[in-house]
GUDO-142255 format. One record per atom (N, C-alpha, C, CB): residue number from 0; z, x, y. Coordinates in nm, 3 decimals, decimal comma, padded with zeros to 5 digits. Atoms other than C-alpha are relative to their C-alpha. Glycine has a CB too. Example, Ala and Ser with C-alpha at 12.3 -4.5 7.8 and 13.67 -1.06 7.14 Angstrom:
// GUDO-142255
{r 0 {00,000 00,089 -00,119}},
{r 0 {00,780 01,230 -00,450}},
{r 0 {00,000 00,090 00,120}},
{r 0 {00,125 -00,099 00,003}},
{r 1 {-00,006 -00,082 -00,119}},
{r 1 {00,714 01,367 -00,106}},
{r 1 {00,073 -00,077 00,109}},
{r 1 {-00,142 00,041 00,046}},
END
This chain:
// GUDO-142255
{r 0 {-00,057 -00,130 -00,027}},
{r 0 {-01,120 -01,304 02,787}},
{r 0 {00,151 -00,005 -00,027}},
{r 0 {-00,029 00,044 00,146}},
{r 1 {-00,142 -00,009 00,033}},
{r 1 {-00,775 -01,193 02,673}},
{r 1 {00,084 00,026 00,124}},
{r 1 {00,024 00,109 -00,103}},
{r 2 {-00,096 -00,033 -00,106}},
{r 2 {-00,479 -01,195 02,902}},
{r 2 {00,071 00,129 -00,041}},
{r 2 {00,102 -00,117 00,024}},
{r 3 {-00,074 -00,122 00,029}},
{r 3 {-00,264 -00,884 02,924}},
{r 3 {00,107 -00,027 -00,106}},
{r 3 {00,065 00,055 00,129}},
{r 4 {-00,102 00,035 00,100}},
{r 4 {00,012 -01,059 02,727}},
{r 4 {-00,060 -00,019 -00,138}},
{r 4 {00,074 -00,128 00,042}},
{r 5 {00,067 00,018 00,129}},
{r 5 {-00,231 -01,158 02,453}},
{r 5 {-00,043 00,134 -00,058}},
{r 5 {-00,122 -00,093 00,015}},
{r 6 {00,040 -00,134 00,046}},
{r 6 {-00,366 -00,803 02,432}},
{r 6 {00,120 00,078 -00,052}},
{r 6 {-00,070 00,078 00,113}},
{r 7 {-00,122 -00,068 00,045}},
{r 7 {-00,012 -00,664 02,407}},
{r 7 {00,050 -00,058 -00,131}},
{r 7 {00,111 -00,010 00,106}},
{r 8 {-00,045 00,066 00,124}},
{r 8 {00,077 -00,919 02,140}},
{r 8 {-00,084 00,046 -00,119}},
{r 8 {-00,006 -00,154 00,015}},
{r 9 {00,089 -00,048 00,108}},
{r 9 {-00,227 -00,816 01,933}},
{r 9 {00,031 00,145 -00,035}},
{r 9 {-00,148 -00,014 00,042}},
{r 10 {-00,030 -00,141 00,024}},
{r 10 {-00,145 -00,449 01,977}},
{r 10 {00,133 00,015 -00,072}},
{r 10 {00,003 00,078 00,133}},
{r 11 {-00,130 -00,004 00,068}},
{r 11 {00,218 -00,508 01,877}},
{r 11 {-00,011 -00,045 -00,144}},
{r 11 {00,103 -00,087 00,075}},
{r 12 {00,020 00,050 00,136}},
{r 12 {00,109 -00,707 01,572}},
{r 12 {-00,068 00,106 -00,086}},
{r 12 {-00,082 -00,129 00,001}},
{r 13 {00,071 -00,105 00,074}},
{r 13 {-00,132 -00,431 01,467}},
{r 13 {00,093 00,118 -00,029}},
{r 13 {-00,123 00,048 00,078}},
{r 14 {-00,095 -00,111 00,021}},
{r 14 {00,138 -00,165 01,514}},
{r 14 {00,102 -00,036 -00,106}},
{r 14 {00,071 00,036 00,132}},
{r 15 {-00,096 00,046 00,101}},
{r 15 {00,378 -00,373 01,306}},
{r 15 {-00,060 00,004 -00,140}},
{r 15 {00,048 -00,143 00,033}},
{r 16 {00,069 -00,004 00,129}},
{r 16 {00,125 -00,412 01,024}},
{r 16 {-00,020 00,144 -00,046}},
{r 16 {-00,136 -00,073 00,008}},
{r 17 {00,021 -00,142 00,030}},
{r 17 {00,050 -00,039 01,041}},
{r 17 {00,130 00,062 -00,053}},
{r 17 {-00,049 00,076 00,126}},
{r 18 {-00,129 -00,055 00,042}},
{r 18 {00,419 00,057 01,017}},
{r 18 {00,043 -00,058 -00,134}},
{r 18 {00,108 -00,028 00,107}},
{r 19 {-00,037 00,063 00,128}},
{r 19 {00,474 -00,193 00,734}},
{r 19 {-00,079 00,061 -00,115}},
{r 19 {-00,025 -00,151 00,006}},
{r 20 {00,082 -00,059 00,106}},
{r 20 {00,184 -00,046 00,534}},
{r 20 {00,044 00,142 -00,032}},
{r 20 {-00,149 -00,001 00,041}},
{r 21 {-00,047 -00,138 00,023}},
{r 21 {00,303 00,313 00,582}},
{r 21 {00,131 -00,004 -00,078}},
{r 21 {00,020 00,076 00,134}},
{r 22 {-00,128 00,010 00,068}},
{r 22 {00,656 00,216 00,479}},
{r 22 {-00,013 -00,049 -00,143}},
{r 22 {00,092 -00,091 00,077}},
{r 23 {00,019 00,054 00,135}},
{r 23 {00,542 00,011 00,180}},
{r 23 {-00,065 00,103 -00,092}},
{r 23 {-00,085 -00,128 00,005}},
{r 24 {00,063 -00,106 00,081}},
{r 24 {00,318 00,296 00,059}},
{r 24 {00,102 00,107 -00,038}},
{r 24 {-00,118 00,064 00,075}},
{r 25 {-00,103 -00,101 00,029}},
{r 25 {00,607 00,542 00,086}},
{r 25 {00,099 -00,052 -00,105}},
{r 25 {00,076 00,038 00,130}},
{r 26 {-00,094 00,057 00,098}},
{r 26 {00,843 00,308 -00,103}},
{r 26 {-00,064 -00,011 -00,138}},
{r 26 {00,047 -00,139 00,046}},
{r 27 {00,069 00,010 00,128}},
{r 27 {00,582 00,248 -00,375}},
{r 27 {-00,017 00,138 -00,064}},
{r 27 {-00,137 -00,067 00,018}},
{r 28 {00,012 -00,137 00,052}},
{r 28 {00,523 00,624 -00,409}},
{r 28 {00,134 00,046 -00,058}},
{r 28 {-00,048 00,097 00,111}},
{r 29 {-00,134 -00,038 00,049}},
{r 29 {00,899 00,679 -00,445}},
{r 29 {00,033 -00,074 -00,130}},
{r 29 {00,106 -00,030 00,106}},
{r 30 {-00,028 00,079 00,120}},
{r 30 {00,931 00,397 -00,699}},
{r 30 {-00,081 00,052 -00,120}},
{r 30 {-00,032 -00,149 00,024}},
{r 31 {00,083 -00,055 00,108}},
{r 31 {00,641 00,539 -00,901}},
{r 31 {00,052 00,136 -00,045}},
{r 31 {-00,147 00,011 00,045}},
{r 32 {-00,056 -00,130 00,037}},
{r 32 {00,799 00,885 -00,890}},
{r 32 {00,122 -00,019 -00,091}},
{r 32 {00,040 00,081 00,126}},
{r 33 {-00,117 00,028 00,085}},
{r 33 {01,121 00,743 -01,032}},
{r 33 {-00,043 -00,052 -00,138}},
{r 33 {00,094 -00,103 00,068}},
{r 34 {00,053 00,054 00,126}},
{r 34 {00,924 00,552 -01,297}},
{r 34 {-00,058 00,112 -00,085}},
{r 34 {-00,107 -00,108 00,027}},
{r 35 {00,062 -00,111 00,070}},
{r 35 {00,731 00,866 -01,389}},
{r 35 {00,107 00,089 -00,063}},
{r 35 {-00,089 00,082 00,095}},
{r 36 {-00,108 -00,083 00,052}},
{r 36 {01,050 01,068 -01,428}},
{r 36 {00,075 -00,070 -00,113}},
{r 36 {00,098 00,037 00,111}},
{r 37 {-00,071 00,076 00,104}},
{r 37 {01,216 00,792 -01,632}},
{r 37 {-00,081 -00,007 -00,129}},
{r 37 {00,031 -00,141 00,050}},
{r 38 {00,086 00,010 00,118}},
{r 38 {00,917 00,777 -01,869}},
{r 38 {-00,010 00,131 -00,077}},
{r 38 {-00,140 -00,045 00,041}},
{r 39 {00,009 -00,131 00,065}},
{r 39 {00,937 01,148 -01,948}},
{r 39 {00,089 00,002 -00,124}},
{r 39 {00,040 00,113 00,098}},
{r 40 {-00,074 -00,012 00,125}},
{r 40 {01,040 01,197 -02,308}},
{r 40 {00,024 -00,130 -00,073}},
{r 40 {00,130 00,064 00,026}},
{r 41 {-00,017 00,129 00,068}},
{r 41 {01,018 00,832 -02,406}},
{r 41 {-00,097 -00,017 -00,114}},
{r 41 {-00,016 -00,114 00,099}},
{r 42 {00,079 00,030 00,120}},
{r 42 {00,854 00,672 -02,705}},
{r 42 {-00,147 -00,028 00,033}},
{r 42 {00,059 -00,120 -00,073}},
{r 43 {00,143 00,032 -00,008}},
{r 43 {00,494 00,570 -02,767}},
{r 43 {-00,031 -00,093 00,116}},
{r 43 {-00,048 -00,063 -00,130}},
{r 44 {00,041 00,085 -00,110}},
{r 44 {00,312 00,414 -02,474}},
{r 44 {00,050 00,048 00,134}},
{r 44 {00,046 -00,140 -00,024}},
{r 45 {-00,055 -00,049 -00,127}},
{r 45 {00,517 00,598 -02,213}},
{r 45 {-00,102 00,085 00,074}},
{r 45 {00,128 00,080 -00,024}},
{r 46 {00,101 -00,085 -00,064}},
{r 46 {00,224 00,832 -02,150}},
{r 46 {-00,089 -00,079 00,095}},
{r 46 {-00,084 00,069 -00,106}},
{r 47 {00,086 00,083 -00,086}},
{r 47 {00,006 00,551 -02,011}},
{r 47 {00,074 -00,041 00,127}},
{r 47 {-00,047 -00,125 -00,077}},
{r 48 {-00,078 00,041 -00,118}},
{r 48 {00,283 00,429 -01,782}},
{r 48 {00,030 00,119 00,089}},
{r 48 {00,131 -00,068 -00,044}},
{r 49 {-00,027 -00,120 -00,080}},
{r 49 {00,364 00,782 -01,672}},
{r 49 {-00,124 00,042 00,078}},
{r 49 {00,048 00,116 -00,091}},
{r 50 {00,124 -00,033 -00,070}},
{r 50 {-00,001 00,847 -01,586}},
{r 50 {-00,028 -00,098 00,113}},
{r 50 {-00,118 00,002 -00,098}},
{r 51 {00,019 00,100 -00,104}},
{r 51 {-00,023 00,522 -01,394}},
{r 51 {00,096 00,025 00,116}},
{r 51 {00,021 -00,142 -00,057}},
{r 52 {-00,098 -00,032 -00,105}},
{r 52 {00,295 00,610 -01,205}},
{r 52 {-00,042 00,126 00,076}},
{r 52 {00,141 00,018 -00,061}},
{r 53 {00,046 -00,123 -00,065}},
{r 53 {00,153 00,957 -01,135}},
{r 53 {-00,113 -00,031 00,098}},
{r 53 {-00,047 00,103 -00,105}},
{r 54 {00,108 00,043 -00,091}},
{r 54 {-00,160 00,797 -00,987}},
{r 54 {00,060 -00,068 00,123}},
{r 54 {-00,098 -00,095 -00,072}},
{r 55 {-00,066 00,068 -00,111}},
{r 55 {00,066 00,577 -00,776}},
{r 55 {00,063 00,097 00,098}},
{r 55 {00,104 -00,094 -00,051}},
{r 56 {-00,063 -00,100 -00,087}},
{r 56 {00,261 00,874 -00,643}},
{r 56 {-00,105 00,065 00,088}},
{r 56 {00,074 00,108 -00,084}},
{r 57 {00,105 -00,069 -00,075}},
{r 57 {-00,059 01,049 -00,540}},
{r 57 {-00,072 -00,092 00,099}},
{r 57 {-00,100 00,060 -00,096}},
{r 58 {00,079 00,089 -00,085}},
{r 58 {-00,254 00,753 -00,401}},
{r 58 {00,085 -00,061 00,111}},
{r 58 {-00,064 -00,111 -00,084}},
{r 59 {-00,084 00,064 -00,102}},
{r 59 {00,033 00,580 -00,221}},
{r 59 {00,048 00,103 00,103}},
{r 59 {00,120 -00,070 -00,065}},
{r 60 {-00,041 -00,105 -00,093}},
{r 60 {00,158 00,906 -00,072}},
{r 60 {-00,113 00,044 00,090}},
{r 60 {00,053 00,120 -00,077}},
{r 61 {00,116 -00,040 -00,080}},
{r 61 {-00,190 01,005 00,039}},
{r 61 {-00,039 -00,110 00,099}},
{r 61 {-00,120 00,032 -00,092}},
{r 62 {00,033 00,110 -00,091}},
{r 62 {-00,253 00,660 00,188}},
{r 62 {00,093 -00,002 00,120}},
{r 62 {00,006 -00,134 -00,074}},
{r 63 {-00,095 -00,006 -00,111}},
{r 63 {00,064 00,682 00,394}},
{r 63 {-00,036 00,113 00,096}},
{r 63 {00,145 00,019 -00,053}},
{r 64 {00,040 -00,112 -00,084}},
{r 64 {-00,049 01,022 00,520}},
{r 64 {-00,126 -00,027 00,080}},
{r 64 {-00,020 00,122 -00,085}},
{r 65 {00,126 00,033 -00,067}},
{r 65 {-00,399 00,900 00,604}},
{r 65 {00,028 -00,099 00,114}},
{r 65 {-00,103 -00,060 -00,100}},
{r 66 {-00,033 00,099 -00,104}},
{r 66 {-00,252 00,605 00,796}},
{r 66 {00,075 00,065 00,116}},
{r 66 {00,083 -00,114 -00,058}},
{r 67 {-00,076 -00,066 -00,106}},
{r 67 {-00,011 00,826 00,986}},
{r 67 {-00,088 00,087 00,088}},
{r 67 {00,111 00,085 -00,061}},
{r 68 {00,092 -00,085 -00,078}},
{r 68 {-00,297 01,054 01,096}},
{r 68 {-00,109 -00,079 00,068}},
{r 68 {-00,063 00,104 -00,090}},
{r 69 {00,106 00,084 -00,056}},
{r 69 {-00,516 00,760 01,199}},
{r 69 {-00,138 00,053 -00,039}},
{r 69 {00,013 -00,007 00,154}},
{r 70 {00,126 -00,052 00,053}},
{r 70 {-00,793 00,898 00,981}},
{r 70 {-00,109 -00,107 00,002}},
{r 70 {00,021 00,053 -00,143}},
{r 71 {00,109 00,097 00,007}},
{r 71 {-01,135 00,736 00,990}},
{r 71 {-00,017 -00,057 -00,142}},
{r 71 {-00,131 00,066 00,044}},
{r 72 {00,008 00,046 00,139}},
{r 72 {-01,091 00,689 00,613}},
{r 72 {00,113 -00,096 -00,034}},
{r 72 {00,002 00,118 -00,095}},
{r 73 {-00,115 00,086 00,024}},
{r 73 {-00,791 00,460 00,655}},
{r 73 {-00,037 -00,128 -00,075}},
{r 73 {00,066 -00,036 00,132}},
{r 74 {00,039 00,125 00,065}},
{r 74 {-00,976 00,144 00,551}},
{r 74 {-00,029 00,022 -00,148}},
{r 74 {-00,123 -00,061 00,070}},
{r 75 {00,028 -00,030 00,141}},
{r 75 {-01,101 00,305 00,230}},
{r 75 {00,129 00,032 -00,075}},
{r 75 {-00,099 00,118 -00,011}},
{r 76 {-00,128 -00,033 00,063}},
{r 76 {-00,755 00,444 00,156}},
{r 76 {00,082 -00,127 -00,024}},
{r 76 {00,080 00,099 00,086}},
{r 77 {-00,072 00,127 00,016}},
{r 77 {-00,602 00,099 00,212}},
{r 77 {-00,055 -00,080 -00,118}},
{r 77 {-00,009 -00,083 00,129}},
{r 78 {00,062 00,074 00,110}},
{r 78 {-00,851 -00,060 -00,029}},
{r 78 {00,039 00,060 -00,135}},
{r 78 {-00,153 00,000 00,015}},
{r 79 {-00,039 -00,066 00,124}},
{r 79 {-00,776 00,198 -00,298}},
{r 79 {00,147 -00,024 -00,031}},
{r 79 {-00,028 00,151 00,008}},
{r 80 {-00,143 00,020 00,022}},
{r 80 {-00,399 00,171 -00,252}},
{r 80 {00,029 -00,144 -00,038}},
{r 80 {00,079 00,038 00,126}},
{r 81 {-00,022 00,141 00,032}},
{r 81 {-00,414 -00,209 -00,257}},
{r 81 {-00,039 -00,030 -00,145}},
{r 81 {-00,080 -00,090 00,096}},
{r 82 {00,048 00,023 00,136}},
{r 82 {-00,615 -00,212 -00,580}},
{r 82 {00,093 00,064 -00,103}},
{r 82 {-00,143 00,056 -00,016}},
{r 83 {-00,090 -00,068 00,093}},
{r 83 {-00,395 00,045 -00,753}},
{r 83 {00,137 -00,067 -00,002}},
{r 83 {00,014 00,148 00,037}},
{r 84 {-00,132 00,064 -00,006}},
{r 84 {-00,076 -00,124 -00,632}},
{r 84 {00,001 -00,131 -00,077}},
{r 84 {00,040 -00,024 00,146}},
{r 85 {00,007 00,124 00,077}},
{r 85 {-00,189 -00,457 -00,776}},
{r 85 {00,002 00,029 -00,149}},
{r 85 {-00,128 -00,079 00,037}},
{r 86 {00,001 -00,038 00,141}},
{r 86 {-00,264 -00,288 -01,109}},
{r 86 {00,135 00,050 -00,048}},
{r 86 {-00,104 00,105 -00,024}},
{r 87 {-00,133 -00,050 00,035}},
{r 87 {00,069 -00,107 -01,110}},
{r 87 {00,100 -00,113 -00,012}},
{r 87 {00,048 00,102 00,104}},
{r 88 {-00,093 00,112 00,003}},
{r 88 {00,258 -00,427 -01,032}},
{r 88 {-00,015 -00,078 -00,130}},
{r 88 {-00,023 -00,092 00,121}},
{r 89 {00,024 00,072 00,125}},
{r 89 {00,097 -00,601 -01,327}},
{r 89 {00,049 00,081 -00,120}},
{r 89 {-00,150 -00,033 -00,015}},
{r 90 {-00,037 -00,085 00,113}},
{r 90 {00,150 -00,307 -01,562}},
{r 90 {00,151 00,019 -00,013}},
{r 90 {-00,066 00,134 00,013}},
{r 91 {-00,143 -00,027 00,005}},
{r 91 {00,514 -00,250 -01,467}},
{r 91 {00,085 -00,125 -00,002}},
{r 91 {00,040 00,085 00,116}},
{r 92 {-00,077 00,123 -00,008}},
{r 92 {00,617 -00,614 -01,440}},
{r 92 {00,018 -00,061 -00,139}},
{r 92 {-00,069 -00,101 00,093}},
{r 93 {-00,028 00,047 00,136}},
{r 93 {00,753 -00,666 -01,789}},
{r 93 {00,122 -00,094 -00,003}},
{r 93 {00,024 00,120 -00,093}},
{r 94 {-00,123 00,079 -00,003}},
{r 94 {01,074 -00,845 -01,680}},
{r 94 {-00,012 -00,121 00,091}},
{r 94 {00,116 00,086 00,044}},
{r 95 {00,018 00,119 -00,080}},
{r 95 {00,926 -01,138 -01,495}},
{r 95 {00,029 00,017 00,148}},
{r 95 {00,086 -00,107 -00,053}},
{r 96 {-00,016 -00,021 -00,143}},
{r 96 {00,931 -00,990 -01,146}},
{r 96 {00,126 00,071 00,040}},
{r 96 {-00,004 -00,129 00,068}},
{r 97 {-00,126 -00,068 -00,033}},
{r 97 {01,260 -00,803 -01,168}},
{r 97 {-00,013 00,151 00,001}},
{r 97 {00,107 -00,041 -00,098}},
{r 98 {00,019 -00,144 00,005}},
{r 98 {01,114 -00,455 -01,212}},
{r 98 {-00,016 00,056 00,141}},
{r 98 {-00,122 00,036 -00,088}},
{r 99 {00,002 -00,058 -00,136}},
{r 99 {01,176 -00,241 -00,901}},
{r 99 {-00,134 00,066 00,033}},
{r 99 {00,113 00,102 00,014}},
{r 100 {00,129 -00,065 -00,025}},
{r 100 {00,854 -00,041 -00,939}},
{r 100 {-00,108 -00,105 00,023}},
{r 100 {-00,038 00,093 -00,117}},
{r 101 {00,099 00,107 -00,018}},
{r 101 {00,647 -00,357 -00,981}},
{r 101 {00,017 -00,067 00,135}},
{r 101 {00,014 -00,105 -00,112}},
{r 102 {-00,027 00,065 -00,129}},
{r 102 {00,814 -00,512 -00,676}},
{r 102 {-00,048 00,088 00,116}},
{r 102 {00,151 -00,031 00,015}},
{r 103 {00,044 -00,092 -00,106}},
{r 103 {00,751 -00,201 -00,462}},
{r 103 {-00,152 00,006 00,005}},
{r 103 {00,058 00,142 -00,024}},
{r 104 {00,146 -00,004 00,003}},
{r 104 {00,388 -00,192 -00,575}},
{r 104 {-00,060 -00,130 00,053}},
{r 104 {-00,050 00,027 -00,143}},
{r 105 {00,048 00,129 -00,050}},
{r 105 {00,341 -00,563 -00,506}},
{r 105 {00,013 -00,005 00,153}},
{r 105 {00,080 -00,116 -00,064}},
{r 106 {-00,019 -00,006 -00,144}},
{r 106 {00,484 -00,513 -00,156}},
{r 106 {-00,103 00,091 00,066}},
{r 106 {00,142 00,048 00,033}},
{r 107 {00,101 -00,094 -00,050}},
{r 107 {00,250 -00,218 -00,106}},
{r 107 {-00,137 -00,067 00,004}},
{r 107 {-00,005 00,127 -00,087}},
{r 108 {00,129 00,068 00,004}},
{r 108 {-00,051 -00,425 -00,212}},
{r 108 {-00,011 -00,102 00,112}},
{r 108 {-00,021 -00,070 -00,136}},
{r 109 {00,001 00,100 -00,108}},
{r 109 {00,044 -00,703 00,031}},
{r 109 {-00,015 00,066 00,137}},
{r 109 {00,128 -00,084 -00,004}},
{r 110 {00,002 -00,067 -00,130}},
{r 110 {00,104 -00,465 00,322}},
{r 110 {-00,136 00,065 00,026}},
{r 110 {00,112 00,106 00,008}},
{r 111 {00,132 -00,063 -00,016}},
{r 111 {-00,218 -00,271 00,263}},
{r 111 {-00,108 -00,105 00,023}},
{r 111 {-00,034 00,086 -00,123}},
{r 112 {00,097 00,108 -00,016}},
{r 112 {-00,416 -00,593 00,229}},
{r 112 {00,007 -00,062 00,138}},
{r 112 {00,021 -00,106 -00,105}},
{r 113 {-00,017 00,060 -00,133}},
{r 113 {-00,270 -00,735 00,549}},
{r 113 {-00,056 00,091 00,109}},
{r 113 {00,148 -00,030 00,027}},
{r 114 {00,052 -00,093 -00,100}},
{r 114 {-00,350 -00,421 00,749}},
{r 114 {-00,151 00,011 -00,009}},
{r 114 {00,063 00,138 -00,018}},
{r 115 {00,145 -00,010 00,018}},
{r 115 {-00,697 -00,394 00,601}},
{r 115 {-00,070 -00,123 00,057}},
{r 115 {-00,035 00,017 -00,148}},
{r 116 {00,057 00,123 -00,054}},
{r 116 {-00,770 -00,758 00,688}},
{r 116 {00,007 -00,001 00,152}},
{r 116 {00,072 -00,124 -00,057}},
{r 117 {-00,016 -00,007 -00,145}},
{r 117 {-00,638 -00,702 01,039}},
{r 117 {-00,104 00,093 00,063}},
{r 117 {00,141 00,047 00,036}},
{r 118 {00,099 -00,095 -00,049}},
{r 118 {-00,864 -00,402 01,088}},
{r 118 {-00,139 -00,063 -00,006}},
{r 118 {00,003 00,131 -00,083}},
{r 119 {00,131 00,064 00,013}},
{r 119 {-01,163 -00,601 00,960}},
{r 119 {-00,019 -00,107 00,107}},
{r 119 {-00,015 -00,063 -00,141}},
{r 120 {00,011 00,102 -00,105}},
{r 120 {-01,088 -00,890 01,200}},
{r 120 {-00,023 00,065 00,137}},
{r 120 {00,128 -00,087 00,003}},
{r 121 {00,016 -00,069 -00,128}},
{r 121 {-01,057 -00,646 01,491}},
{r 121 {-00,143 00,053 00,015}},
{r 121 {00,101 00,116 00,012}},
{r 122 {00,139 -00,050 -00,006}},
{r 122 {-01,394 -00,493 01,403}},
{r 122 {-00,098 -00,113 00,027}},
{r 122 {-00,037 00,070 -00,130}},
{r 123 {00,088 00,115 -00,023}},
{r 123 {-01,555 -00,836 01,391}},
{r 123 {00,009 -00,048 00,144}},
{r 123 {00,036 -00,116 -00,095}},
{r 124 {-00,017 00,041 -00,140}},
{r 124 {-01,408 -00,927 01,730}},
{r 124 {-00,072 00,094 00,094}},
{r 124 {00,149 -00,007 00,036}},
{r 125 {00,064 -00,098 -00,091}},
{r 125 {-01,531 -00,605 01,888}},
{r 125 {-00,153 -00,002 -00,015}},
{r 125 {00,053 00,141 -00,028}},
{r 126 {00,146 00,008 00,020}},
{r 126 {-01,878 -00,648 01,734}},
{r 126 {-00,057 -00,122 00,070}},
{r 126 {-00,034 -00,005 -00,150}},
{r 127 {00,047 00,121 -00,064}},
{r 127 {-01,901 -00,997 01,877}},
{r 127 {00,012 00,002 00,151}},
{r 127 {00,074 -00,116 -00,055}},
{r 128 {-00,023 -00,005 -00,146}},
{r 128 {-01,796 -00,890 02,226}},
{r 128 {-00,120 00,050 00,075}},
{r 128 {00,116 00,088 00,032}},
END
């Protein structure tokens, strides 16, 4: 059985992961918006990057909103955001890890993955109780 201090520590850790995921999704959405605007009017190939950035703006922004509302679809939104963020990071990382959009997307993927794993562990613990 958990002590009160252990329960508080778990709750604080979950709240921290939650806040980190919301913040990382917002930062990734902003970075993708800047990338999308920068790609406007550029040469060949910019259309693919602009579309990818547009997807990032929509998915990362929506994920942050779903997390803030504590929607029952949060786990699915986290999985989608994590997958898209990983793809965006790879696509935008042309300078060996120095691209701001790639870095924001990589951070988003990590934060979403950490929260999703935390939620899965909590579900397993409650199922075993």
